[in-house]
N, C-alpha and C positions, 0 to 999 in steps of 0.2 A: 394831415401829413402836408408839409410844405418844404420844398427843396430850397437849399440856400447855396450850395455850390457843386457843379458837375465837372469832373475832369475826364477826358477821354484821350486815350494814347494809343495810336494805331489802330483805331476803331472804325469799321466801316470805311467811308471813303476819306477819312481824316488820317493822313499820314503822319503828321506831327502831333504834338501834345496840344489839345485845345481845353481851355478853362472858360467856363461860364457861370458867373458869379450874379446869382439872381438877386443878390443884396444890391446891386448896382443900379436897379431899376426906380430908386428915388421915390418910394411909396406907391409907384404904379404897379398896379397888380394885373393889368390888361396888357399882353404883349404879343407881338406878331413875329412868326419865324417865316422869312422870305428867302428865296433863291431859285435858281433855274431846276429844272427837273433833274433828278438824279445827283444833286449836289450834296445831299445828306440831311435834309430837314427833318424828316422822319427818324433819322438815326439818333438825334438828340433824344427822343422819347424812348427809342429802343434802349439807349444806354441806362435811363433810368429804370425801365422796366427790368432789364438785365441786372442791375445792381440790387434791386430789391427782391426780385423773384427768380433770378437765374434763368430769365426768358425774355424774348422779345415783346414788343406792344402789340404787333399784329400777328397773323398767321402764315404770312408768306416769308417770314425771315427765320432763320435758324441759328443756334450758337455756333454752328460749324462755319457759318459765313461771318462772324463778327470781325475777325482780324482783317486789317486794311490790305488790299492787294497792292497798294502802293509802297507798303512798308517791307523792307528786307526781313529775313529770318533773324538777323541780329537785334532787332527791336521787338520788345515784348508789348503785347496787346493787353490793356487793363481799363477799367472804370472806376472811378472813385466818386462818392456821392456823400454829401453832407446834408442832413435834413433835420427839419425840427417837428417835434410832436408835443403839444400841451407844453410849451415853453422849454422842453429839453432837447439837446442836440444830439444827434447820433452820426456815426460815420461808418461807411462800409466801402471795401475795395473788392473787386472781383477781376479774376483773369480767366479767360476760357483755354481750354486745351489747345496746344498749339507747338510749333517748332520755335526754339529760341537759342540764345548763346549758352554754351556750356563751358567745361574746363578746357584750358589749352587751345582756346579759339575754335573748337569744335561745336556742331550744333547738336541739340538733344531735345527729345519730346518733353514738353512741360504739361502736367496734368492741371485740371482746373483748380483754382486756389481761391479762398475767400478770408477777408479780416472784417469782423464786425464789432466795433468798438461801442460799448454801451454800458453805462453805470460801473465805470471803471474797470471793466473786464474785456477781453478780447476772444471772440469765438473764431476758430480756424476750421472747424469741420463743415462742410457744405451742408448736410442734412440738418445739423442743429442749427446753423445759422439761418437756414430758410424757415425752419419751425419758429425759431424766436421772432424773426422779421414778421411772419404772418400773425403771430400772438400780438405783438406790438401795434401792427396796424389793425387787427381785428378783421382782416378781409383776406379772402382767398385770392388767388391769382385771378380767378374768373371774374370775382366780384370786382377787383381793382381794375381789370380791363373795361368792365362796364362803367364804373362810376368816376375814374380818375382819367383814363385814357381812351379817347374814342377814335380808333384808328380808321384808316381808308376802307369804306365799305362795310365795316363790321357791323355798325347800329342800323344801316338800311337793311342788312341781311335779316336782323331780328324784327323789323317793321314788317317785311313782306313774307316772313316764314309762316308755314302752316302750324296747325296745332302740334303736330308731331316734333317738328324742329324746335318750336318755342319750348315745349316741354323738356327737350334735351338742354336748351340754353338755361331754362329756369331751374332745372335741377342741379346743375353746376353751381349756379349763383345762390340759390336758396337752400342747397344742400338737402334735398330730399330724397337722397338715395336710400335712406333707410326706410322710407314709406314704399318705394319701389321694390325694395328687397323684401319687405313685409309681404307685399301683394304676391310677389313671386313664390315666397315660403308658403303661403296658404294655398296657392294654386298647384305648386308641386306636391304638398301634402295630400290635397284632394286626389289629384292623379294617382299618387303612390297608393292610397287607400282603396281606390277603385281597382287597380291592378291586384292588391292583395286579396280584395272580395272576390274577383273572378278567379284567382288562383286557389282560394279556399273552396269555392263552389265546384271547381274542376276536380280537386283532390277528393271532396265529399262523394262527388258522383263516382269516381274510381273506386273508391272503398265500398260503397253500397253496391256497385256491380260485382264485387267478389263475394257476396252473400250467397249461399246455397239457397235458391228461392223454393226448394221442394221440402223443406223441414216441416211447415205448416202453413195453412192457408192463409192465417191472419199475417204473417211475415211476408208471404208472397203478394198479398194485396196491398200492404204498406210500401213494399219496394216498387210496385208498378206505379202507385201515385206519389213516390218520393215523400213518404210521410215520416219524416226523421223522427219525431218523438216516439211514434208507435214502433219504428224500427228499434230503437234504443231499449224500449221496454221488453220487445220479444226477445232481442239477443241477450239481454241481462238474464231472463228466466231460462233460456237455452243453456248459458254457462252455468247456471246454478245446478241444473240437471246433470250436466256432464261432471261436475266437480263431485257430486253425491255418488255417481256410479264409480268414479275412480277411487274414492275413499273405501269404498266397500271392496274392491278387488285388491287394495293394498293391505288391509286386514287379513284376508284369506293368504296372501303371499307371505306376510310375516309369520303366521302360524306353521306353514309348511316349511319355511327356512329354519325355525327352531328345531323341528324334528329332524331336518337333514343335517344341521350342525351336530346335533347330539350323536346321532349315528357315525358321522364322519370321525368325531373324536375318538370314539370306542375302536373304529378301524386303525387309526393312527397308533393308539395304544398298543394293541395286539401286533401290529407290524413291527413296532420297536421292540417289543419283547423278543420276538423271533430273532431279530438282527442281534441284540445284546447276547443271547445265548450262543449263536455262531460266534461272535467275538471273544467270548470266554473261552470256547474250545481252542481257538486259535492262539490266544495268549497261553495256555498250558503247554502247547507243544513248543514254544520258544523259550521256556524258562531256564532250562539246563544250559543253553548257549550264552543267556544273559548272565548267568553266575560265574562262568569262566571268564567272561570279560570284566567282571567286577573284580575277581583276583589279579588278572593282569594289570589292571589300573592301579592297585596298590603297590604292587612291586616297581612299577614305573616311576611312582612318585618318590620311593626311597632312593632309586638310582639317580633320580634328577638332582636330590639333595647333595649326594656325594659329588656328582659331576660339576656342580656349581663350586664346591670347594676346590677342586681339582683345577679348575680354570682360573681361580683366582692366584693359585701358586704359580701357574704357568706365566700368567700375565704379569705378575711382579718380577719372575726371573728375566723375562724379556726385556723389562725396563732397567733392569740391573746391566744388563750386558750392552745396552743402548748408551748408558751414562758412562761405562768404561771406555767404550769406542770413542766418545766426544771428548773425554778427558786427555786421551793421548793426542788427539789432533789439536788441542788448544796448547799444550805443552810444546809441540812442535814449532806452532806459529809463534810463540813467545820467543823462542831461540831466533828464529830468522828476522824478526822485528828488531831485537836487541842489537844484532850485527849491523843492520842498515842504519840504526839510529847513530852509531858510532862514526860511520862514514860521513852522514850528512852534516854531523857536527863540526868535523874537521873541514870540510869543504866551506861551511858558513864563516869559519874564523878567517880563511884565507880572503874571500871576497869582501869581508869587513873592512880590510885594509885598503883596498882599491876604493871602495865607496867614500872613505874619508877624503880622498885626493879629487872628488867631483867638483868643489867650489872653484878651484884654480881653473878648471876646465871650462866652467861655465862663463868665467870672467873673460877668457880668451875668446870664446863664441860671441859675446856681446861686442867686442872691438871688431871683429870681422864683419857682423851685420851692419855697424854703422858705417863702414867703409862701402858696403853693398848699396845702402841707401842713397849716399852721395852720388854713386855712380848712376844709378837709376834715375834720379831727378835730372842729373845732366842729359841723358838721353830722351827723357819726356820732353824737356825745354826744346831741345833741337827739333824734335818731331813737330811740336806746336809752332815753331817759328816757321817751318816749311808750309804747315797747313794754312797759316794765316797769309802767308805770300800767294798761294794758290787761290784762296778765297778771294782775295782783292782783284785778282786778274779776271776771274768769272763775274764777280759784281758789276766791274767796268763794262763788260759786254752786255750785261742785262739793262744797265742804265741806257745804253745806245738804243736797244731794242725797244724799250717802253716809251723813249722818246718819239720814235718813229710812229708807234700806234697812236699815242695823243694826238699827233698832227693828222692823221687819217680819221680819227672820230671826230674831230672838230669839222672837217669837211662834210660828214654825215649829218651833223646838227645843222648846218645851213640849209640841207635839203629838207629836213624834217620840218623847220620852221616855215618854209614856203608851203608845204602840204598842209599845216594846221590853219594858215590864213584862208586856203580854200574851204577848208570845212566850216569856218566861221561864216563864210559867204553863204554855204548851204544851209546853215541854221536860220539865217535871216530869211531866205526864200522859202524853206519849209514851213515857217509860221504862217506866211500869207497864204500858202496852198491849203493849210489845215484850217484855217478860217473859213476859206471859201467852201471846203468840204463840209465843215459843221453846218455852214448855212444851208448847204443843198440837203444835209441829212435831215435838218429841222423840217424843210420843206416836203421832203419825202414822208416824215413821220406824220405830218399833217394830212398829206395826200392818201397815205394808207388807212388813216382813221376815217377819212371821208369815203374812200373807196369801200372799206368794210361795211359802212353804214349803207351805201348805195346797193352793195351785193346783198345784204340782209333785206333791204326794201324789195329788190327783184325776187328774192326766194320767197319773201312772204306774199308778194303779188301772185306768183305761181301756186303756192300753197292755197291761197283764196279761191283762185279759178278751180283748183281740183276740189276743194271743199264745197263750193257753191254747185258744181256738178252733182257731187255725191248727196249733198243736201236735197237738191230738187229730185233726185231719183228717190232717196228714202222718203221724202215728203209724199211723192206720188203713191209709192207702195203703202205707206202708212195709212193715207187717206182711203184707199181702196180696202184695205183689210178692216180699217175702223167701221166703214160703211157695212161691210159684210158681216162683221161681229153684231152689230146693232140689228141688223135685219135677222139673224139667227137667234139673237136674244129674244126678240118678239115672238118668234115661231115657238121657241121653247116654252115661254110663259104661257102661250096660248094652248099648248098641249100638255100643260102641267097636270091637269085633271086626268088626262088619259093615261099619263105615265103613272100616277099614284094608283089608277084602277087596275092597272095590270098586276099591281104587288097585292091586290085584295084577296083574301082567302075566306071561305065559308066558316061562320061562327066565330070570325075574329073581328075586332072593333074597327070601323073605318076612321083612319085619322083625320078625316074632315068632319064627318057627322056623328060618328060613334055608334052607327047602327051595325048589329051583327049579320044582317041579311042584305044582300047587294043584288037586287033584282035587275037593274038596267045601270050598269057601270058606264062611265063614258069611254069613248072610243078614240083611239090615237088617229091623227090626219096623216095623209100620205107624206107631207113635207115636213114631218117632225124631225127633230135632232136630239141625241143623246146628251146626257148632262157631261159626260167625259169628253165627247167631242167639242162642246161649248168651251169647256175648261181649256182644252188643248187650243182652241182657236184664240182664247184670252191670253193665254201665255204668249202665243205669237205675236199678238197685237201689243202686248207690254213690252215685250223684247224689242220690237221695232220702234216703239215709244221712247225707250232709253237711247237707242241709237239716235233717233231724231233730236231728243233733248241734247245729247252731247254734242252732236254736230253744230246745233244752234250755238251752244256756248262757245265752241272753237271758233266758229265764225266771228261771233261778236269779239272775242278776244284778239282775231286778226285784224279786223277792222280798226280796233283801238290802236294795235301797234303801228298799222299802215298809216293812220292819222298822226300819230307821233312822229313817225319818220317824215311825212311831208313838211310838219312844222319845223323840225330839226333840221333838214336839209334845204328848206324853202324852195322846194319844187314839186311840180304836179306829177301824178302817176304816168303821163304820156312823155314826160321829159326824162325820165329815169334812165333809160337805155342810152340816149343821147349824152347825158351826163356821165354814165360810166365810161362810154367811148373817149370823151374828153380827158378823163382822168387817166385812162390807160395811155393816152398819146403823151400827156405831160410827165408821167412817171416814167415812160421809155426816154424821153429826152434827158430828164435828170439823171437816169442811170447812165447814160452814155457820157454826161459830164463827169458823174462821180468816178467812172472807170478811169477816165483820162487823167483826173486829179490824183486818183489812187496810184496810177502807175509813176507819175511824176514824183509823188510823196515817196514813194518806194524807192526810186533812183536816188533822190536826195538822202533819204534814210540810210541807204547803202554808204554814201560818201560820210554821212554823221556816225555811222556805226564804227567808222574806222578812228574816231577820234581819241576813244579811251586806248586803242591799241597803239596809236601814233604818240600819244602823250606819254604813255608807259614806255615806249621805245625811246623817246626822248629823255625821260628821266633816267632810265637805264644806262644810256650812254653818257650822260652827265656824271652819273654815279661812277661808271668805270674810269672816266677821264680823272675825277677827284681821287679815285683809288690809286691810279696809277702815278699821278703827280706826287702822291703822298708817299708812295712806295719808292719812287726815285729819291726823294729827300731822305728817306730811311736808309737807303743804300749807299748814298754819300757819306752820311754820318757813320755808317758802319767801316767804309773805307779808312777813314780817318783814325777811328779808334784802332782799328788794326795795325796801322803804321806805327802808332805810339807803343803798342804792345810788342811788336817786332824788336823795337829797340831795347825795351826792358829785357827781353828774353836774351838778347846777345850778351848784355852786361852780366847777367846770371851765369850764364855758359861759362864765360871767362874766368869767373871767381871760382867756380866748381872745378875747373881743369887745374888750377893751382893746388887745391886741397887734395885731391886724390893722387897727385903725383903722377906716375906712369903706369901703376896696377891697372890690369885689365878686370872687367866684370865677371869674365868666366872663370879665373884663376881664384878670385875672391870666393865665388859661389861654390866651387869644388871644395875649397878648405872648410867652408860652413858645413857642408853635407858630411864630410868625414868626421868633424868634431861632435855633430849631433848624434852620428851613429855610434860613435865610441860612447859618449854619454848615456845613450838610451841602452846599449848592451849591459853596461855595468848596472844601471838601475834595475833592468829586469832580471839579470842573473842573481843579485843580491836579495830581491824580493822573493824569487823561486827557492832560493837555498834557506831562507828564513822560514818560509811557509812548510817546506819539506821537513824541515828540523822539528817544527811545532807538530805536524801531523803525526810523525813516526813516535814522538815522545807520548802523544795522547794514546796511540794504539797499543804501546807498550804496556801502559798502565791498564788499560781495558783488558787485555789477555791475562795479566798478572791476577786481577780481579775475578774473571770467570773460572781460572784454573781452581782457585781456592773454594769457590761456590760448588764445582763439580764434585771435588773431593768429599766436602761435608754431605752431599746428596747420596753419593756411594756408600757412605758408612750407614746411614739410616736405611737403605734398601737392603742391605745385607741382614740387618737385624729382622726387618718386617718379613723376608722371605723365610726365615727359620720358624717364625710364629705360625704362618699359614700351612707349612708343611706338617706340622704337629696337629693342627686343628683338622686337617683332610683325614689323616689317620684316625683320630677319635670318632669321626663320622662313619667311616666303613666299620668300625667295631659295634656302634650303637645299632646300625641298620642291619647287622649280621651279613654283610658282604665282603667279598674279598677283591682283588685287583681286576676281577674280570666283570665288575658290576655294570659296565657299560652295555653289556648285551640286553640287559632288562629295560633300557631307555627305549621308548616310543616316541616316534615323530609327532610334533604337535597337532597336525591336521587329523591323524589317525586317532590320537588320544581324544581329542575333542569329539570326533565322531562316535567313539565308544562310549564316552560319557553320556553324550546326548542319547544314544540309543537306549542305555541302561536307564536315563530318567524318564524317557518317553513310555518305557514298558512299565515302569512302578506307576506312573500317572494313568495310563491306560487300565491297569489291573484295578487300581482303586476306584477310577470312575465307573468301570463296568459293574463292579460289585454294588455301588451306590445305585446305579440306574435300574438294575434288574430288580431290587428291592421296592424302588419308587414304583415302577410299572406294575408290579404285582399288587402293591398297596392301592392304587387308583383303580384297578380292574375289579379288586374285591369290593370296594366302597360303591361303585356303580352296579354292581350285581351282574356283570357280563357273563352270560351262559351261551352266547351263540358264537359261531365262527365268523371269520372275516367275510366269507362268501355270503352269508344271510345278510349281513348289514349292507354290504354293497348292493344287493338286490333290492332292499327297501329304499335306499336312496336313488336308484334308478327310477322307480315308480315316482317318487316325489318330484325329481326333475322333469319328468314328462308332463306332469300335471302343472307345475309352476310355469314351464314355458308356454302352455296354452293361455293361462292366466295373464302372464306378461304381454302377451300379443295383443290381446283384448285391451289391457289397460294403456299400451303404448298408443293404439288407434285412438282412444278415447282422449288421451292427453294432447295428441296431435291436433284433433279435431277442436278441443277446448282452447288451446293455445291460438289457433287460428281465428276462431270466433271472438276469443278475447282481444286479440290485436286488433281485428276489425272494428270491435265495439269501442276501444280505447281511442282510435284514430277518428272514427265517426264523432264520438263526444267531444274531443278536442277540436276538430276542425268546425262542428256545429257551434260550439261555444265561441270560438275565435270569430267566426263569420258574424255572429251576432253583435260581438262588440266592435268589429269593423264597419259594420253597417250604421251603427248609432254614431261612431266618430266621423264616418265619411259624409253623412248627411249634414252634421254640423259644419265641417270643413267646407263642403260643397257651396253651401249657402254663404258662408263668411268669404269665400274665393270670388263667388259671383258679384257679391256686393263690393268688396274691395277693388276687383279688377275692371268693373264696369260691365252691366249686362243691359237686356232691353228693358229690365225695370228702372235701372239708374241711367236710363238714355246713353249707355255706353260711356259714362263719365267715371273714371277710376278715382279711388280715394286720394291718390297723389295729385291727379289733374283737378279735382275739387279743391284741395290745399292751394294749388298753384293758380287756380282760378280766383281765389280771394287775393292772393298777392297781385295777380294781374288787375283786378278791378282797382286796387290801390295805386298801381303804377298808371293805369289809364286816367284816373283822377288827377294824379299829380302832373301827368303830361298835359292833359287839357288845359290847366291853368296857364300854360306857356303858349300851347298850340293855338288856342282861341285868340290870344293876344297878338301872336305872329300873323295870324290870317285875317286880322280886322273882323273876328267874331263869325267868319264864313263857316269854318270846319271846326269839328270835334271829332275825337276817336271814340269809338264804341266798340264794345264786344258782341261778336256774332254768336247769338244763343240759339239760332235757328237749327232745328233737326234737318239731318242730311241723311240720304241714304247710306247703307253700309254700316259696318261695326267699327270702323277705324276711329284714330284718336279725334275728340271733338273737344270744343269748350274753350280753346285758346285762340281762336281765329279772330282777326281785327278788320273792322270796317270803319268807314269814315261817313259822317253824316254832314251832308251839305246843307246848310241854312237857307241858301239861295234857292234850292229846288225842292226842300223839304223831303228829300230822299236819301238814304244810304247806298253807299257803293263800296266796292273793293279798294283797300289801300293801294293796290296795284296800279289803279287808274289815275293816280295823282301825277302831276307833271314832275319834271326834275327838281324845279325849286321847291314845291310843295312837298315832295318826298324828302327832301332834305330837312325842311322845317319840321315836318312830322317826325322824322328820325331823331333830329337833336332833341325835340320836346320829349319823346319817349325815353330818350338816353338820360335826360335829365330827371325826368320822373322816376325812372329806375335807380338813378343814383340816390335821389331822395329816400325812396323805400328801403333800400339797402341799408343806408345809414340809419334809418329808424330802427330796422330790424337786427341791427348789429350792435346793440347796446348803446345807441346814440353816439358812435364813433364819428369823430370830426375829421372830414375830408376838405382840406383848405385848398386843394389844387384840382384843376381841370385842364386837360389837353384836348385839342380837337384837331384832327388831321384831315383837311381838304373839306370840299362840299360847298363853299360860299360861291364857286364860280357859276353855279346854276341860278343864282337868285337874281331877280330885277332889282332896281333901286329901292322900291318901297319893301320888298320882301327882306333885303339886305338891312334897311333901317330897323325892321321888326327883331330880325336876328340879333343884331348888335345891341339894341335895347335890352333883348334878354341876357345877354352876356354881360353887359354893363350892370344890370341888376345883380347878377352873381358876383360881379367884381365889387360892387358896393358892399356886399355883404362880407367882404374880406377874403374871398377867394382869389387865389391865384390862376388866372385864365390864359392859356397859351394856345395861339391860332397859327396852323400851317396853312398858307393860302398863296395863289398867284394873282388875286384880285388887286389891282393897283389901288383902287378906291381906298381899300383897309389900310394901305400905307399912309394915307392923309389922315385917317380917322384915329389910328392907333400910334401914339407917339413913341412907344418903346419897340425897338425891333431888334431880333437876333438875325443878322444878315448872314447867309451861307454863301461862300464864293466856291465856284468849282474851277479846276484848273488841270492841266496834264500831270501834274505832280501830286494831286490829292486835293481835297477840299480844306477850307478853313472857315472858323465863324468869329464874330465880333459883335459886340453889344453896342447898339446906337440909341441914345437917349434925346 
């Protein structure tokens, strides 16, 4: 990946749009980025990282701080990057979430956006663009940071980090998360299986505890020794015995139940027969009443037939009388409508004559309206003339008022111009004050850094004093207890024979000689010590030894830090307090000067703050003057136009007066109203008469039609009425009834009740006869010769015996189910536990190997894999580190065993060829640390590229670190970078070192100002 062009707009300290064209370097691929602190040098690399990965190059900057504080909300922040990979060009544009311009001049919140142009397509979704770029570069964000951008302090952090920290860094770079997850899965599975085994064991013990121990001695003994196989065998035998006894009882109960059911059936048949005989006697007693009701129903049916015929005759008679009444009404209406029609026809003929005279009346109305129009026009023009004359008078007064206001506003302008001159003088003065304040702040910054270093020096000296005292005290205590332990150890060894002799017993072999007889065993001395007391003393000694070692290491580290501080500050330990006092005095004087300048700047700033307000006031007054002068000109033009219009109106008014003669407007309007009323009245009356004539004519026709229809209906009804009367008399004769037949008619409810009683009686009689025959047949077939009481006595005896057997059976079933349930649960949990134990042993061994144990020297599977990568990184780093240190140093991996079970295997030491010894990388000086960090970072870059499918990374950016190098070291570092440069890599360096400006011809110069920073390329 090689950048071609970078565009930043309102990004970081850059207020304006900044374009950095890397193709302008004229084949030079090593360039320097220079500028003052805080100008925005690192921001250039932040922009590249943000464009590619939606993030900054370091850990101290976030996306929420990308937009420039110098830019207003009307300007949008964005970054554009054009880059090249394998000869193909790509373009990406990103903008962070921010406030920006919206519609109608209002601000709105803009969300993050992206445009990634590649292979003729454009990706605008952030997640998709991030994924496509990562696939294109074949590097994750973490890998990109390590091999392309080396931000401030990031690569030194990896150099001095311990195994745990390196493991986190390398995990992100080499993506060994899956291995870590695999280790966790194994460990979690082993823990889960262990918990399951414990749970199965507890459950098994609970169910074994539920067994009745007094069943037999074998089961009781197996429970006592928790012999699960024997328990299962005995319980199985016990369940089988219970099931055999339950089956025997079931057969006995079944036989008794058969006898009981047979007796019960005979009892039911005999009881049923008695009931049927009683029912038969009851039915015989009601037979005479039912026959009487049967005759009454027959007469009622004949009477109902005759009554229906009579109702038909009466209904038709009623219809005939209704039609006759309606016919008389229609005939009366027909006479009235005919008379009204004759009257309406005569009135219509009279109004028709008046309607024919309407055209002449309308023509007269038109003449009157024309005269009214001319009179209205004359009045309107007279009013307009008076209005224009009044308007001219008011306009002239307004012109005089506006002219006076313009004169006063010009006087205000002269005062504002004088005030603006004073503001310009304040601007010149404040710039001088700001330069002086910046110089004092720079001095204060240097003094603060020096003061912090002196304070750290003092604190370390105090810590050293405390640690020395503690070390001397622990050294004395440790020496005493070490001496005491050695003495007690000698005593214990001397009395070891006596200790063993105390444990001898007759006829038991001696652990020393093997004899079964011990005539004269060794005796214990008076000063002997037990093994437990000796071990306790040893533990106490070892604990003090650990404290002694820890304090020794801490003192060594403090001495190294104090020595480094002496070299850095160029002072001795005795001079540190004097140096601190001098720094406090200098900083106090500078603060007084800064406070004075700050107050002067604030006073001048108040004057300058008015500039915008005064300038706005000036522009506002100028705008008012222009508006008023323009308005005066418009008003004067208006007066001239109105004078011309007044003359035209006077001529028109004179002409209209001649045409209208002497008629008044009110007389003409009165004549028009009368004529309109006359025409309207004639039109309305004519239309009403015409409508009334048509309506009455239609009604006359309708009544004539309906009268004819009623006459035909009446004739038909008379014929039908005669036929129905004849039919009614025939029905009476057939049913042998006279005119009093209606007395036989029965109400519907009573009739239905009687029919229901008759049908019910008949059904009961037939059913009773059949049931009696059926019961007698069944009893004869079974040969029943006893009474109901005898059978009931037999069943009572069977019930008592069955109840005793069922009680015994239920007790056995309950016991069998309990034992069976316990047996099933013990079998289930026993088999489950066996399977769990086998699986647990396998996962436990795998988890211990994968996560690191004592057998693997606490090196996990992931750390073992990362160790292989680490060896490759060290080998690649040493090829440069040895060259940069003139073959004095080389990096080596610390493989020594250390105490504890913490992360190991990724610690780093440095081997010094001058002393032939290795030591911690933390003991390197600042310049040596930078060279080691740079070599390690470049080595890491090489390894990542090799393990990323040979991806070609043609760019390297280094942020700071060269200021700690001496001349020779700087030469070595530059030679290393030039070597990368010669291989075609684009190498960018951020540094304040002046010497680099003369050695590297291509610069990106970043300049800082009070209005934001800007950058330019210098070749």
